PQR file of N, CA, C, O and H, with PARSE charges and radii, in Angstrom:
ATOM      1  N   MET A   1      67.655 111.320  95.993 -0.4000 1.5000
ATOM      2  CA  MET A   1      68.195 110.989  97.286 -0.0000 2.0000
ATOM      3  C   MET A   1      67.683 112.017  98.286  0.5500 1.7000
ATOM      4  O   MET A   1      67.666 113.216  98.007 -0.5500 1.4000
ATOM      5  N   ASP A   2      67.273 111.540  99.440 -0.4000 1.5000
ATOM      6  CA  ASP A   2      66.776 112.388 100.504 -0.0000 2.0000
ATOM      7  C   ASP A   2      67.930 113.161 101.132  0.5500 1.7000
ATOM      8  O   ASP A   2      69.038 112.634 101.234 -0.5500 1.4000
ATOM      9  H   ASP A   2      67.287 110.566  99.666  0.4000 1.0000
ATOM     10  N   LYS A   3      67.691 114.405 101.554 -0.4000 1.5000
ATOM     11  CA  LYS A   3      68.789 115.198 102.118 -0.0000 2.0000
ATOM     12  C   LYS A   3      69.273 114.675 103.465  0.5500 1.7000
ATOM     13  O   LYS A   3      70.369 115.028 103.901 -0.5500 1.4000
ATOM     14  H   LYS A   3      66.792 114.833 101.470  0.4000 1.0000
ATOM     15  N   ASP A   4      68.471 113.832 104.138 -0.4000 1.5000
ATOM     16  CA  ASP A   4      68.868 113.248 105.411 -0.0000 2.0000
ATOM     17  C   ASP A   4      69.755 112.012 105.242  0.5500 1.7000
ATOM     18  O   ASP A   4      70.404 111.579 106.194 -0.5500 1.4000
ATOM     19  H   ASP A   4      67.580 113.545 103.784  0.4000 1.0000
ATOM     20  N   GLN A   5      69.785 111.450 104.046 -0.4000 1.5000
ATOM     21  CA  GLN A   5      70.602 110.267 103.809 -0.0000 2.0000
ATOM     22  C   GLN A   5      72.052 110.675 103.563  0.5500 1.7000
ATOM     23  O   GLN A   5      72.333 111.718 102.972 -0.5500 1.4000
ATOM     24  H   GLN A   5      69.258 111.801 103.272  0.4000 1.0000
ATOM     25  N   THR A   6      72.960 109.831 104.030 -0.4000 1.5000
ATOM     26  CA  THR A   6      74.370 110.111 103.788 -0.0000 2.0000
ATOM     27  C   THR A   6      74.754 109.685 102.382  0.5500 1.7000
ATOM     28  O   THR A   6      74.138 108.792 101.801 -0.5500 1.4000
ATOM     29  H   THR A   6      72.732 108.984 104.510  0.4000 1.0000
ATOM     30  N   THR A   7      75.765 110.326 101.849 -0.4000 1.5000
ATOM     31  CA  THR A   7      76.265 109.980 100.530 -0.0000 2.0000
ATOM     32  C   THR A   7      77.133 108.741 100.643  0.5500 1.7000
ATOM     33  O   THR A   7      78.048 108.713 101.466 -0.5500 1.4000
ATOM     34  H   THR A   7      76.265 111.052 102.321  0.4000 1.0000
ATOM     35  N   PRO A   8      76.875 107.708  99.833 -0.5600 1.5000
ATOM     36  CA  PRO A   8      77.718 106.513  99.912  0.2800 2.0000
ATOM     37  C   PRO A   8      79.146 106.836  99.491  0.5500 1.7000
ATOM     38  O   PRO A   8      79.369 107.582  98.537 -0.5500 1.4000
ATOM     39  N   VAL A   9      80.099 106.274 100.204 -0.4000 1.5000
ATOM     40  CA  VAL A   9      81.509 106.514  99.916 -0.0000 2.0000
ATOM     41  C   VAL A   9      82.069 105.273  99.240  0.5500 1.7000
ATOM     42  O   VAL A   9      81.915 104.158  99.740 -0.5500 1.4000
ATOM     43  H   VAL A   9      79.918 105.668 100.978  0.4000 1.0000
ATOM     44  N   THR A  10      82.710 105.470  98.119 -0.4000 1.5000
ATOM     45  CA  THR A  10      83.374 104.384  97.414 -0.0000 2.0000
ATOM     46  C   THR A  10      84.864 104.639  97.484  0.5500 1.7000
ATOM     47  O   THR A  10      85.353 105.647  96.976 -0.5500 1.4000
ATOM     48  H   THR A  10      82.835 106.376  97.713  0.4000 1.0000
ATOM     49  N   ILE A  11      85.584 103.728  98.112 -0.4000 1.5000
ATOM     50  CA  ILE A  11      87.025 103.878  98.240 -0.0000 2.0000
ATOM     51  C   ILE A  11      87.680 103.073  97.128  0.5500 1.7000
ATOM     52  O   ILE A  11      87.423 101.879  96.972 -0.5500 1.4000
ATOM     53  H   ILE A  11      85.187 102.908  98.525  0.4000 1.0000
ATOM     54  N   ALA A  12      88.518 103.735  96.367 -0.4000 1.5000
ATOM     55  CA  ALA A  12      89.225 103.073  95.276 -0.0000 2.0000
ATOM     56  C   ALA A  12      90.689 103.488  95.318  0.5500 1.7000
ATOM     57  O   ALA A  12      91.044 104.530  95.871 -0.5500 1.4000
ATOM     58  H   ALA A  12      88.727 104.705  96.493  0.4000 1.0000
ATOM     59  N   CYS A  13      91.514 102.663  94.731 -0.4000 1.5000
ATOM     60  CA  CYS A  13      92.941 102.976  94.668 -0.0000 2.0000
ATOM     61  C   CYS A  13      93.203 103.910  93.490  0.5500 1.7000
ATOM     62  O   CYS A  13      92.270 104.335  92.808 -0.5500 1.4000
ATOM     63  H   CYS A  13      91.226 101.817  94.282  0.4000 1.0000
ATOM     64  N   GLY A  14      94.458 104.222  93.258 -0.4000 1.5000
ATOM     65  CA  GLY A  14      94.833 105.126  92.187 -0.0000 2.0000
ATOM     66  C   GLY A  14      94.503 104.608  90.800  0.5500 1.7000
ATOM     67  O   GLY A  14      94.283 105.395  89.879 -0.5500 1.4000
ATOM     68  H   GLY A  14      95.215 103.877  93.812  0.4000 1.0000
ATOM     69  N   CYS A  15      94.466 103.298  90.641 -0.4000 1.5000
ATOM     70  CA  CYS A  15      94.154 102.736  89.324 -0.0000 2.0000
ATOM     71  C   CYS A  15      92.681 102.346  89.195  0.5500 1.7000
ATOM     72  O   CYS A  15      92.293 101.701  88.221 -0.5500 1.4000
ATOM     73  H   CYS A  15      94.644 102.658  91.389  0.4000 1.0000
ATOM     74  N   GLY A  16      91.852 102.740  90.184 -0.4000 1.5000
ATOM     75  CA  GLY A  16      90.405 102.558  90.072 -0.0000 2.0000
ATOM     76  C   GLY A  16      89.853 101.250  90.608  0.5500 1.7000
ATOM     77  O   GLY A  16      88.658 100.995  90.460 -0.5500 1.4000
ATOM     78  H   GLY A  16      92.167 103.264  90.975  0.4000 1.0000
ATOM     79  N   LYS A  17      90.670 100.416  91.222 -0.4000 1.5000
ATOM     80  CA  LYS A  17      90.189  99.150  91.782 -0.0000 2.0000
ATOM     81  C   LYS A  17      89.526  99.408  93.125  0.5500 1.7000
ATOM     82  O   LYS A  17      90.000 100.233  93.907 -0.5500 1.4000
ATOM     83  H   LYS A  17      91.641 100.623  91.342  0.4000 1.0000
ATOM     84  N   LYS A  18      88.427  98.703  93.396 -0.4000 1.5000
ATOM     85  CA  LYS A  18      87.673  98.870  94.627 -0.0000 2.0000
ATOM     86  C   LYS A  18      87.714  97.590  95.445  0.5500 1.7000
ATOM     87  O   LYS A  18      88.067  96.523  94.942 -0.5500 1.4000
ATOM     88  H   LYS A  18      88.042  98.034  92.761  0.4000 1.0000
ATOM     89  N   LEU A  19      87.350  97.713  96.702 -0.4000 1.5000
ATOM     90  CA  LEU A  19      87.254  96.556  97.585 -0.0000 2.0000
ATOM     91  C   LEU A  19      86.300  95.552  96.956  0.5500 1.7000
ATOM     92  O   LEU A  19      85.180  95.902  96.585 -0.5500 1.4000
ATOM     93  H   LEU A  19      87.063  98.579  97.111  0.4000 1.0000
ATOM     94  N   GLY A  20      86.740  94.310  96.836 -0.4000 1.5000
ATOM     95  CA  GLY A  20      85.938  93.269  96.201 -0.0000 2.0000
ATOM     96  C   GLY A  20      86.421  92.922  94.804  0.5500 1.7000
ATOM     97  O   GLY A  20      86.062  91.868  94.278 -0.5500 1.4000
ATOM     98  H   GLY A  20      87.651  94.026  97.138  0.4000 1.0000
ATOM     99  N   ASP A  21      87.235  93.789  94.183 -0.4000 1.5000
ATOM    100  CA  ASP A  21      87.802  93.467  92.877 -0.0000 2.0000
ATOM    101  C   ASP A  21      88.887  92.403  93.036  0.5500 1.7000
ATOM    102  O   ASP A  21      89.464  92.252  94.113 -0.5500 1.4000
ATOM    103  H   ASP A  21      87.527  94.645  94.611  0.4000 1.0000
ATOM    104  N   SER A  22      89.153  91.683  91.977 -0.4000 1.5000
ATOM    105  CA  SER A  22      90.143  90.599  92.053 -0.0000 2.0000
ATOM    106  C   SER A  22      91.568  91.114  92.239  0.5500 1.7000
ATOM    107  O   SER A  22      92.441  90.352  92.654 -0.5500 1.4000
ATOM    108  H   SER A  22      88.684  91.806  91.102  0.4000 1.0000
ATOM    109  N   ALA A  23      91.824  92.382  91.942 -0.4000 1.5000
ATOM    110  CA  ALA A  23      93.164  92.951  92.107 -0.0000 2.0000
ATOM    111  C   ALA A  23      93.428  93.390  93.541  0.5500 1.7000
ATOM    112  O   ALA A  23      94.551  93.784  93.859 -0.5500 1.4000
ATOM    113  H   ALA A  23      91.115  93.002  91.604  0.4000 1.0000
ATOM    114  N   ILE A  24      92.431  93.335  94.413 -0.4000 1.5000
ATOM    115  CA  ILE A  24      92.595  93.714  95.813 -0.0000 2.0000
ATOM    116  C   ILE A  24      92.831  92.440  96.621  0.5500 1.7000
ATOM    117  O   ILE A  24      91.999  91.533  96.625 -0.5500 1.4000
ATOM    118  H   ILE A  24      91.519  93.015  94.155  0.4000 1.0000
ATOM    119  N   ILE A  25      93.981  92.381  97.310 -0.4000 1.5000
ATOM    120  CA  ILE A  25      94.311  91.201  98.101 -0.0000 2.0000
ATOM    121  C   ILE A  25      94.272  91.544  99.591  0.5500 1.7000
ATOM    122  O   ILE A  25      94.412  92.700  99.989 -0.5500 1.4000
ATOM    123  H   ILE A  25      94.657  93.117  97.307  0.4000 1.0000
ATOM    124  N   GLU A  26      94.081  90.517 100.386 -0.4000 1.5000
ATOM    125  CA  GLU A  26      94.021  90.671 101.847 -0.0000 2.0000
ATOM    126  C   GLU A  26      95.393  90.349 102.418  0.5500 1.7000
ATOM    127  O   GLU A  26      95.964  89.297 102.127 -0.5500 1.4000
ATOM    128  H   GLU A  26      93.967  89.578 100.063  0.4000 1.0000
ATOM    129  N   GLU A  27      95.920  91.257 103.230 -0.4000 1.5000
ATOM    130  CA  GLU A  27      97.229  91.047 103.854 -0.0000 2.0000
ATOM    131  C   GLU A  27      97.084  91.170 105.366  0.5500 1.7000
ATOM    132  O   GLU A  27      96.861  92.270 105.871 -0.5500 1.4000
ATOM    133  H   GLU A  27      95.457  92.111 103.466  0.4000 1.0000
ATOM    134  N   PRO A  28      97.205  90.068 106.094 -0.5600 1.5000
ATOM    135  CA  PRO A  28      97.157  90.163 107.555  0.2800 2.0000
ATOM    136  C   PRO A  28      98.415  90.840 108.085  0.5500 1.7000
ATOM    137  O   PRO A  28      99.517  90.585 107.599 -0.5500 1.4000
ATOM    138  N   ARG A  29      98.248  91.699 109.077 -0.4000 1.5000
ATOM    139  CA  ARG A  29      99.358  92.399 109.720 -0.0000 2.0000
ATOM    140  C   ARG A  29      99.437  91.967 111.175  0.5500 1.7000
ATOM    141  O   ARG A  29      98.446  92.014 111.904 -0.5500 1.4000
ATOM    142  H   ARG A  29      97.353  91.906 109.472  0.4000 1.0000
ATOM    143  N   TYR A  30     100.617  91.548 111.585 -0.4000 1.5000
ATOM    144  CA  TYR A  30     100.842  91.039 112.930 -0.0000 2.0000
ATOM    145  C   TYR A  30     101.707  92.005 113.714  0.5500 1.7000
ATOM    146  O   TYR A  30     102.451  92.793 113.131 -0.5500 1.4000
ATOM    147  H   TYR A  30     101.422  91.510 110.993  0.4000 1.0000
ATOM    148  N   GLY A  31     101.612  91.948 115.021 -0.4000 1.5000
ATOM    149  CA  GLY A  31     102.512  92.696 115.893 -0.0000 2.0000
ATOM    150  C   GLY A  31     103.817  91.939 116.042  0.5500 1.7000
ATOM    151  O   GLY A  31     104.008  90.895 115.419 -0.5500 1.4000
ATOM    152  H   GLY A  31     101.008  91.307 115.495  0.4000 1.0000
ATOM    153  N   PHE A  32     104.708  92.454 116.857 -0.4000 1.5000
ATOM    154  CA  PHE A  32     106.021  91.829 117.045 -0.0000 2.0000
ATOM    155  C   PHE A  32     105.891  90.394 117.543  0.5500 1.7000
ATOM    156  O   PHE A  32     106.514  89.488 116.988 -0.5500 1.4000
ATOM    157  H   PHE A  32     104.553  93.303 117.363  0.4000 1.0000
ATOM    158  N   PHE A  33     105.085  90.175 118.590 -0.4000 1.5000
ATOM    159  CA  PHE A  33     104.950  88.828 119.148 -0.0000 2.0000
ATOM    160  C   PHE A  33     104.197  87.892 118.196  0.5500 1.7000
ATOM    161  O   PHE A  33     104.436  86.685 118.193 -0.5500 1.4000
ATOM    162  H   PHE A  33     104.579  90.910 119.041  0.4000 1.0000
ATOM    163  N   GLY A  34     103.297  88.443 117.399 -0.4000 1.5000
ATOM    164  CA  GLY A  34     102.619  87.637 116.388 -0.0000 2.0000
ATOM    165  C   GLY A  34     103.589  87.147 115.337  0.5500 1.7000
ATOM    166  O   GLY A  34     103.535  85.989 114.925 -0.5500 1.4000
ATOM    167  H   GLY A  34     103.103  89.424 117.402  0.4000 1.0000
ATOM    168  N   ASP A  35     104.482  88.030 114.899 -0.4000 1.5000
ATOM    169  CA  ASP A  35     105.524  87.620 113.943 -0.0000 2.0000
ATOM    170  C   ASP A  35     106.445  86.578 114.557  0.5500 1.7000
ATOM    171  O   ASP A  35     106.862  85.634 113.885 -0.5500 1.4000
ATOM    172  H   ASP A  35     104.526  88.971 115.234  0.4000 1.0000
ATOM    173  N   LEU A  36     106.759  86.748 115.821 -0.4000 1.5000
ATOM    174  CA  LEU A  36     107.639  85.809 116.514 -0.0000 2.0000
ATOM    175  C   LEU A  36     107.015  84.421 116.600  0.5500 1.7000
ATOM    176  O   LEU A  36     107.700  83.424 116.370 -0.5500 1.4000
ATOM    177  H   LEU A  36     106.420  87.515 116.367  0.4000 1.0000
ATOM    178  N   THR A  37     105.730  84.341 116.927 -0.4000 1.5000
ATOM    179  CA  THR A  37     105.073  83.027 117.009 -0.0000 2.0000
ATOM    180  C   THR A  37     104.964  82.370 115.636  0.5500 1.7000
ATOM    181  O   THR A  37     105.015  81.144 115.531 -0.5500 1.4000
ATOM    182  H   THR A  37     105.174  85.151 117.114  0.4000 1.0000
ATOM    183  N   LEU A  38     104.813  83.176 114.580 -0.4000 1.5000
ATOM    184  CA  LEU A  38     104.760  82.603 113.233 -0.0000 2.0000
ATOM    185  C   LEU A  38     106.083  81.935 112.865  0.5500 1.7000
ATOM    186  O   LEU A  38     106.092  80.945 112.133 -0.5500 1.4000
ATOM    187  H   LEU A  38     104.772  84.172 114.665  0.4000 1.0000
ATOM    188  N   LEU A  39     107.197  82.465 113.362 -0.4000 1.5000
ATOM    189  CA  LEU A  39     108.506  81.845 113.098 -0.0000 2.0000
ATOM    190  C   LEU A  39     108.591  80.440 113.681  0.5500 1.7000
ATOM    191  O   LEU A  39     109.306  79.587 113.155 -0.5500 1.4000
ATOM    192  H   LEU A  39     107.190  83.269 113.957  0.4000 1.0000
ATOM    193  N   PHE A  40     107.858  80.201 114.773 -0.4000 1.5000
ATOM    194  CA  PHE A  40     107.864  78.886 115.410 -0.0000 2.0000
ATOM    195  C   PHE A  40     106.719  77.994 114.929  0.5500 1.7000
ATOM    196  O   PHE A  40     106.514  76.904 115.463 -0.5500 1.4000
ATOM    197  H   PHE A  40     107.277  80.894 115.200  0.4000 1.0000
ATOM    198  N   GLY A  41     105.977  78.452 113.925 -0.4000 1.5000
ATOM    199  CA  GLY A  41     104.921  77.634 113.341 -0.0000 2.0000
ATOM    200  C   GLY A  41     103.596  77.690 114.064  0.5500 1.7000
ATOM    201  O   GLY A  41     102.723  76.858 113.815 -0.5500 1.4000
ATOM    202  H   GLY A  41     106.143  79.337 113.491  0.4000 1.0000
ATOM    203  N   VAL A  42     103.423  78.646 114.952 -0.4000 1.5000
ATOM    204  CA  VAL A  42     102.167  78.799 115.681 -0.0000 2.0000
ATOM    205  C   VAL A  42     101.358  79.903 115.007  0.5500 1.7000
ATOM    206  O   VAL A  42     101.879  80.986 114.740 -0.5500 1.4000
ATOM    207  H   VAL A  42     104.132  79.322 115.154  0.4000 1.0000
ATOM    208  N   THR A  43     100.100  79.630 114.736 -0.4000 1.5000
ATOM    209  CA  THR A  43      99.254  80.623 114.112 -0.0000 2.0000
ATOM    210  C   THR A  43      98.808  81.644 115.146  0.5500 1.7000
ATOM    211  O   THR A  43      98.232  81.286 116.173 -0.5500 1.4000
ATOM    212  H   THR A  43      99.677  78.750 114.952  0.4000 1.0000
ATOM    213  N   ALA A  44      99.071  82.900 114.876 -0.4000 1.5000
ATOM    214  CA  ALA A  44      98.682  83.995 115.763 -0.0000 2.0000
ATOM    215  C   ALA A  44      97.563  84.794 115.109  0.5500 1.7000
ATOM    216  O   ALA A  44      97.393  84.767 113.890 -0.5500 1.4000
ATOM    217  H   ALA A  44      99.539  83.190 114.041  0.4000 1.0000
ATOM    218  N   ALA A  45      96.823  85.487 115.914 -0.4000 1.5000
ATOM    219  CA  ALA A  45      95.772  86.359 115.396 -0.0000 2.0000
ATOM    220  C   ALA A  45      96.402  87.660 114.902  0.5500 1.7000
ATOM    221  O   ALA A  45      97.176  88.278 115.633 -0.5500 1.4000
ATOM    222  H   ALA A  45      96.961  85.509 116.904  0.4000 1.0000
ATOM    223  N   PRO A  46      96.091  88.085 113.694 -0.5600 1.5000
ATOM    224  CA  PRO A  46      96.637  89.348 113.206  0.2800 2.0000
ATOM    225  C   PRO A  46      96.023  90.535 113.947  0.5500 1.7000
ATOM    226  O   PRO A  46      94.926  90.432 114.497 -0.5500 1.4000
ATOM    227  N   LYS A  47      96.733  91.652 113.957 -0.4000 1.5000
ATOM    228  CA  LYS A  47      96.208  92.870 114.576 -0.0000 2.0000
ATOM    229  C   LYS A  47      95.204  93.548 113.660  0.5500 1.7000
ATOM    230  O   LYS A  47      94.208  94.107 114.120 -0.5500 1.4000
ATOM    231  H   LYS A  47      97.624  91.736 113.510  0.4000 1.0000
ATOM    232  N   ARG A  48      95.472  93.495 112.365 -0.4000 1.5000
ATOM    233  CA  ARG A  48      94.545  94.087 111.392 -0.0000 2.0000
ATOM    234  C   ARG A  48      94.737  93.411 110.037  0.5500 1.7000
ATOM    235  O   ARG A  48      95.726  92.714 109.808 -0.5500 1.4000
ATOM    236  H   ARG A  48      96.281  93.041 111.991  0.4000 1.0000
ATOM    237  N   ILE A  49      93.785  93.628 109.158 -0.4000 1.5000
ATOM    238  CA  ILE A  49      93.850  93.119 107.798 -0.0000 2.0000
ATOM    239  C   ILE A  49      93.868  94.326 106.863  0.5500 1.7000
ATOM    240  O   ILE A  49      92.972  95.167 106.912 -0.5500 1.4000
ATOM    241  H   ILE A  49      92.983  94.195 109.344  0.4000 1.0000
ATOM    242  N   ASP A  50      94.884  94.408 106.017 -0.4000 1.5000
ATOM    243  CA  ASP A  50      94.951  95.465 105.009 -0.0000 2.0000
ATOM    244  C   ASP A  50      94.498  94.888 103.684  0.5500 1.7000
ATOM    245  O   ASP A  50      94.863  93.768 103.325 -0.5500 1.4000
ATOM    246  H   ASP A  50      95.613  93.724 105.977  0.4000 1.0000
ATOM    247  N   TYR A  51      93.705  95.652 102.964 -0.4000 1.5000
ATOM    248  CA  TYR A  51      93.250  95.271 101.629 -0.0000 2.0000
ATOM    249  C   TYR A  51      94.017  96.158 100.646  0.5500 1.7000
ATOM    250  O   TYR A  51      93.770  97.360 100.558 -0.5500 1.4000
ATOM    251  H   TYR A  51      93.408  96.561 103.256  0.4000 1.0000
ATOM    252  N   ARG A  52      94.954  95.545  99.904 -0.4000 1.5000
ATOM    253  CA  ARG A  52      95.909  96.282  99.076 -0.0000 2.0000
ATOM    254  C   ARG A  52      95.733  95.933  97.597  0.5500 1.7000
ATOM    255  O   ARG A  52      95.466  94.784  97.247 -0.5500 1.4000
ATOM    256  H   ARG A  52      95.155  94.568  99.975  0.4000 1.0000
ATOM    257  N   CYS A  53      95.886  96.932  96.744 -0.4000 1.5000
ATOM    258  CA  CYS A  53      95.842  96.726  95.296 -0.0000 2.0000
ATOM    259  C   CYS A  53      97.183  96.152  94.841  0.5500 1.7000
ATOM    260  O   CYS A  53      98.237  96.673  95.205 -0.5500 1.4000
ATOM    261  H   CYS A  53      96.103  97.865  97.028  0.4000 1.0000
ATOM    262  N   VAL A  54      97.146  95.083  94.050 -0.4000 1.5000
ATOM    263  CA  VAL A  54      98.383  94.463  93.581 -0.0000 2.0000
ATOM    264  C   VAL A  54      99.029  95.269  92.450  0.5500 1.7000
ATOM    265  O   VAL A  54     100.215  95.095  92.169 -0.5500 1.4000
ATOM    266  H   VAL A  54      96.290  94.660  93.754  0.4000 1.0000
ATOM    267  N   LYS A  55      98.273  96.135  91.809 -0.4000 1.5000
ATOM    268  CA  LYS A  55      98.826  96.909  90.697 -0.0000 2.0000
ATOM    269  C   LYS A  55      99.554  98.165  91.175  0.5500 1.7000
ATOM    270  O   LYS A  55     100.685  98.421  90.762 -0.5500 1.4000
ATOM    271  H   LYS A  55      97.309  96.277  92.037  0.4000 1.0000
ATOM    272  N   CYS A  56      98.912  98.951  92.043 -0.4000 1.5000
ATOM    273  CA  CYS A  56      99.537 100.208  92.474 -0.0000 2.0000
ATOM    274  C   CYS A  56     100.072 100.152  93.903  0.5500 1.7000
ATOM    275  O   CYS A  56     100.851 101.020  94.296 -0.5500 1.4000
ATOM    276  H   CYS A  56      97.993  98.743  92.379  0.4000 1.0000
ATOM    277  N   GLY A  57      99.669  99.147  94.692 -0.4000 1.5000
ATOM    278  CA  GLY A  57     100.178  98.980  96.044 -0.0000 2.0000
ATOM    279  C   GLY A  57      99.464  99.777  97.119  0.5500 1.7000
ATOM    280  O   GLY A  57      99.850  99.714  98.286 -0.5500 1.4000
ATOM    281  H   GLY A  57      99.035  98.442  94.373  0.4000 1.0000
ATOM    282  N   LYS A  58      98.427 100.529  96.753 -0.4000 1.5000
ATOM    283  CA  LYS A  58      97.723 101.348  97.739 -0.0000 2.0000
ATOM    284  C   LYS A  58      96.784 100.493  98.590  0.5500 1.7000
ATOM    285  O   LYS A  58      96.112  99.598  98.077 -0.5500 1.4000
ATOM    286  H   LYS A  58      98.114 100.580  95.805  0.4000 1.0000
ATOM    287  N   VAL A  59      96.743 100.777  99.892 -0.4000 1.5000
ATOM    288  CA  VAL A  59      95.796 100.120 100.788 -0.0000 2.0000
ATOM    289  C   VAL A  59      94.467 100.861 100.663  0.5500 1.7000
ATOM    290  O   VAL A  59      94.392 102.059 100.936 -0.5500 1.4000
ATOM    291  H   VAL A  59      97.289 101.505 100.308  0.4000 1.0000
ATOM    292  N   VAL A  60      93.416 100.144 100.249 -0.4000 1.5000
ATOM    293  CA  VAL A  60      92.111 100.777 100.079 -0.0000 2.0000
ATOM    294  C   VAL A  60      91.228 100.626 101.304  0.5500 1.7000
ATOM    295  O   VAL A  60      90.243 101.349 101.451 -0.5500 1.4000
ATOM    296  H   VAL A  60      93.477  99.171 100.027  0.4000 1.0000
ATOM    297  N   HIS A  61      91.575  99.682 102.198 -0.4000 1.5000
ATOM    298  CA  HIS A  61      90.768  99.471 103.399 -0.0000 2.0000
ATOM    299  C   HIS A  61      91.583  98.683 104.414  0.5500 1.7000
ATOM    300  O   HIS A  61      92.401  97.841 104.043 -0.5500 1.4000
ATOM    301  H   HIS A  61      92.375  99.094 102.079  0.4000 1.0000
ATOM    302  N   SER A  62      91.358  98.954 105.683 -0.4000 1.5000
ATOM    303  CA  SER A  62      91.955  98.178 106.774 -0.0000 2.0000
ATOM    304  C   SER A  62      90.838  97.795 107.727  0.5500 1.7000
ATOM    305  O   SER A  62      89.943  98.596 107.995 -0.5500 1.4000
ATOM    306  H   SER A  62      90.693  99.638 105.984  0.4000 1.0000
ATOM    307  N   ALA A  63      90.888  96.584 108.234 -0.4000 1.5000
ATOM    308  CA  ALA A  63      89.872  96.111 109.173 -0.0000 2.0000
ATOM    309  C   ALA A  63      90.551  95.527 110.397  0.5500 1.7000
ATOM    310  O   ALA A  63      91.530  94.789 110.288 -0.5500 1.4000
ATOM    311  H   ALA A  63      91.615  95.933 108.016  0.4000 1.0000
ATOM    312  N   SER A  64      90.024  95.866 111.558 -0.4000 1.5000
ATOM    313  CA  SER A  64      90.570  95.312 112.795 -0.0000 2.0000
ATOM    314  C   SER A  64      89.464  94.813 113.722  0.5500 1.7000
ATOM    315  O   SER A  64      89.697  94.584 114.909 -0.5500 1.4000
ATOM    316  H   SER A  64      89.229  96.465 111.647  0.4000 1.0000
ATOM    317  N   ASP A  65      88.266  94.646 113.177 -0.4000 1.5000
ATOM    318  CA  ASP A  65      87.160  94.152 113.993 -0.0000 2.0000
ATOM    319  C   ASP A  65      87.312  92.655 114.247  0.5500 1.7000
ATOM    320  O   ASP A  65      87.957  91.945 113.476 -0.5500 1.4000
ATOM    321  H   ASP A  65      88.077  94.832 112.213  0.4000 1.0000
ATOM    322  N   ALA A  66      86.718  92.194 115.324 -0.4000 1.5000
ATOM    323  CA  ALA A  66      86.880  90.807 115.773 -0.0000 2.0000
ATOM    324  C   ALA A  66      86.401  89.790 114.739  0.5500 1.7000
ATOM    325  O   ALA A  66      87.028  88.745 114.568 -0.5500 1.4000
ATOM    326  H   ALA A  66      86.194  92.771 115.951  0.4000 1.0000
ATOM    327  N   GLN A  67      85.319  90.076 114.060 -0.4000 1.5000
ATOM    328  CA  GLN A  67      84.767  89.126 113.085 -0.0000 2.0000
ATOM    329  C   GLN A  67      85.729  88.927 111.908  0.5500 1.7000
ATOM    330  O   GLN A  67      85.930  87.797 111.462 -0.5500 1.4000
ATOM    331  H   GLN A  67      84.809  90.925 114.199  0.4000 1.0000
ATOM    332  N   THR A  68      86.315  89.997 111.410 -0.4000 1.5000
ATOM    333  CA  THR A  68      87.263  89.883 110.299 -0.0000 2.0000
ATOM    334  C   THR A  68      88.540  89.191 110.743  0.5500 1.7000
ATOM    335  O   THR A  68      89.069  88.346 110.021 -0.5500 1.4000
ATOM    336  H   THR A  68      86.152  90.915 111.772  0.4000 1.0000
ATOM    337  N   ILE A  69      89.044  89.541 111.926 -0.4000 1.5000
ATOM    338  CA  ILE A  69      90.262  88.915 112.454 -0.0000 2.0000
ATOM    339  C   ILE A  69      90.061  87.414 112.632  0.5500 1.7000
ATOM    340  O   ILE A  69      90.974  86.632 112.369 -0.5500 1.4000
ATOM    341  H   ILE A  69      88.614  90.228 112.512  0.4000 1.0000
ATOM    342  N   LYS A  70      88.876  87.008 113.074 -0.4000 1.5000
ATOM    343  CA  LYS A  70      88.583  85.586 113.296 -0.0000 2.0000
ATOM    344  C   LYS A  70      88.697  84.775 112.011  0.5500 1.7000
ATOM    345  O   LYS A  70      89.070  83.603 112.056 -0.5500 1.4000
ATOM    346  H   LYS A  70      88.134  87.643 113.287  0.4000 1.0000
ATOM    347  N   GLN A  71      88.384  85.376 110.866 -0.4000 1.5000
ATOM    348  CA  GLN A  71      88.485  84.676 109.571 -0.0000 2.0000
ATOM    349  C   GLN A  71      89.928  84.304 109.252  0.5500 1.7000
ATOM    350  O   GLN A  71      90.164  83.348 108.513 -0.5500 1.4000
ATOM    351  H   GLN A  71      88.081  86.329 110.829  0.4000 1.0000
ATOM    352  N   PHE A  72      90.897  85.038 109.793 -0.4000 1.5000
ATOM    353  CA  PHE A  72      92.305  84.805 109.475 -0.0000 2.0000
ATOM    354  C   PHE A  72      93.021  84.030 110.574  0.5500 1.7000
ATOM    355  O   PHE A  72      94.231  83.823 110.484 -0.5500 1.4000
ATOM    356  H   PHE A  72      90.705  85.815 110.393  0.4000 1.0000
ATOM    357  N   THR A  73      92.315  83.603 111.594 -0.4000 1.5000
ATOM    358  CA  THR A  73      92.904  82.834 112.684 -0.0000 2.0000
ATOM    359  C   THR A  73      92.390  81.406 112.585  0.5500 1.7000
ATOM    360  O   THR A  73      91.182  81.171 112.627 -0.5500 1.4000
ATOM    361  H   THR A  73      91.332  83.772 111.668  0.4000 1.0000
ATOM    362  N   HIS A  74      93.293  80.469 112.455 -0.4000 1.5000
ATOM    363  CA  HIS A  74      92.878  79.068 112.298 -0.0000 2.0000
ATOM    364  C   HIS A  74      93.179  78.299 113.540  0.5500 1.7000
ATOM    365  O   HIS A  74      92.904  77.101 113.606 -0.5500 1.4000
ATOM    366  H   HIS A  74      94.274  80.660 112.420  0.4000 1.0000
TER
END
């Protein structure tokens, strides 16, 4: 590896699961008004998406970019 290259970072939970493993689930997180609109059956755009391990419960990644949010808005 060249000294100018950055070291790749692998984020894993306490039990060793990484983003992309089947034990990592996507959980959309909404603000107060987003939760309120969901109660009335209106789909709101989440503020962020947390990627959480189902075994240990640790969040291994959070995304709030427009492209990821668009995937969860129907």
